[in-house]
C-alpha positions as CSV (number, residue, x, y, z in Angstrom):
1,M,27.9,79.6,94.4
2,P,28.6,83.1,93.3
3,I,31.2,85.3,95.4
4,K,30.6,89.0,96.5
5,V,32.7,91.7,95.7
6,K,32.6,95.5,96.0
7,E,33.0,98.1,93.3
8,L,32.5,101.8,92.6
9,K,29.1,102.8,91.3
10,D,29.1,103.8,88.1
11,D,28.8,107.4,89.0
12,A,31.1,107.6,91.7
13,I,33.7,110.7,91.9
14,I,36.0,110.4,94.6
15,E,38.1,113.0,95.7
16,I,41.5,112.1,97.5
17,K,44.0,114.3,98.9
18,V,47.4,113.8,97.6
19,N,50.6,115.3,99.1
20,K,54.2,116.2,97.3
21,A,55.7,112.8,97.7
22,F,52.8,110.9,96.1
23,Y,52.8,113.4,93.2
24,L,56.7,112.9,92.6
25,M,56.1,108.9,92.9
26,V,53.4,109.2,90.0
27,K,55.5,111.6,88.1
28,A,58.3,108.8,88.8
29,I,55.9,106.2,87.4
30,L,55.4,108.0,83.9
31,L,59.1,108.4,83.7
32,N,59.6,104.8,84.2
33,L,56.9,103.7,81.7
34,I,59.0,106.3,79.3
35,N,62.1,104.8,80.0
36,N,61.0,101.2,79.6
37,I,59.4,101.7,75.9
38,T,61.1,99.5,73.7
39,V,59.5,100.2,70.4
40,E,61.6,102.0,67.8
41,D,59.5,105.0,67.3
42,K,58.9,106.2,71.1
43,D,57.1,109.5,70.0
44,T,54.4,107.8,68.0
45,Y,53.9,105.1,70.2
46,I,53.5,107.6,73.3
47,K,51.3,109.9,70.9
48,E,48.8,107.0,70.2
49,S,48.7,106.2,74.1
50,M,46.7,109.6,74.3
51,T,44.8,109.6,70.8
52,K,43.5,105.9,70.3
53,E,40.5,104.4,71.8
54,Y,41.8,102.9,75.2
55,K,40.3,99.4,74.2
56,D,42.6,99.5,71.1
57,L,46.1,100.2,73.4
58,D,48.4,97.8,74.6
59,E,49.0,97.2,78.1
60,T,52.1,99.7,78.5
61,Q,50.0,102.2,76.5
62,R,47.0,101.9,79.0
63,S,49.4,102.3,81.7
64,F,51.1,105.3,80.3
65,Y,47.3,106.6,79.6
66,T,46.1,106.2,83.1
67,T,49.1,107.5,84.7
68,G,49.4,110.6,82.4
69,L,45.4,111.1,83.4
70,L,46.1,111.0,87.1
71,L,49.0,113.3,86.9
72,A,47.1,115.9,84.8
73,E,44.5,115.9,87.5
74,I,46.6,116.5,90.5
75,E,48.2,119.0,88.3
76,K,45.0,120.8,87.4
77,V,43.8,120.7,91.0
78,A,47.3,122.3,92.1
79,K,47.1,124.7,89.8
80,D,43.4,125.8,90.5
81,N,44.6,126.1,94.2
82,N,47.5,127.9,93.7
83,L,49.6,125.3,95.3
84,F,52.6,125.4,93.0
85,Q,55.9,127.1,93.6
86,E,58.5,128.6,91.3
87,K,62.0,127.7,92.0
88,E,65.3,128.7,89.7
89,I,67.5,125.4,89.0
90,L,71.2,126.3,87.9
91,Q,72.3,124.8,84.7
92,P,75.6,123.6,83.6
93,G,77.6,126.9,82.4
94,D,75.5,129.0,85.4
95,E,77.7,130.7,88.0
96,G,77.5,128.4,91.0
97,Y,76.4,125.6,89.0
98,V,77.5,122.0,90.9
99,E,77.6,119.0,88.9
100,P,75.0,116.3,90.5
101,K,76.6,113.3,92.2
102,L,75.3,110.0,92.2
103,G,75.2,107.5,94.7
């Protein structure tokens, strides 16, 4: 007997609200994906994620591509709505720089 499932309509466009914490979580996912790529030529592998057909990507590349699209859309909407703020971050060698402490 067939089961019933719900799926989005083909023409569905969903608008969601995203706060800074969620934005940072998405960025962390993307960084984690990058850090876990084990191929020899990471740059080419990542470029392929954005240039090849989605169907031709492996699972990691698909995850990178999808997460990158989500992050790009969040940043586009934030920019369009003037929701970014600039701040200065001291670098090693700058007066007042304090080395970050881990843990």
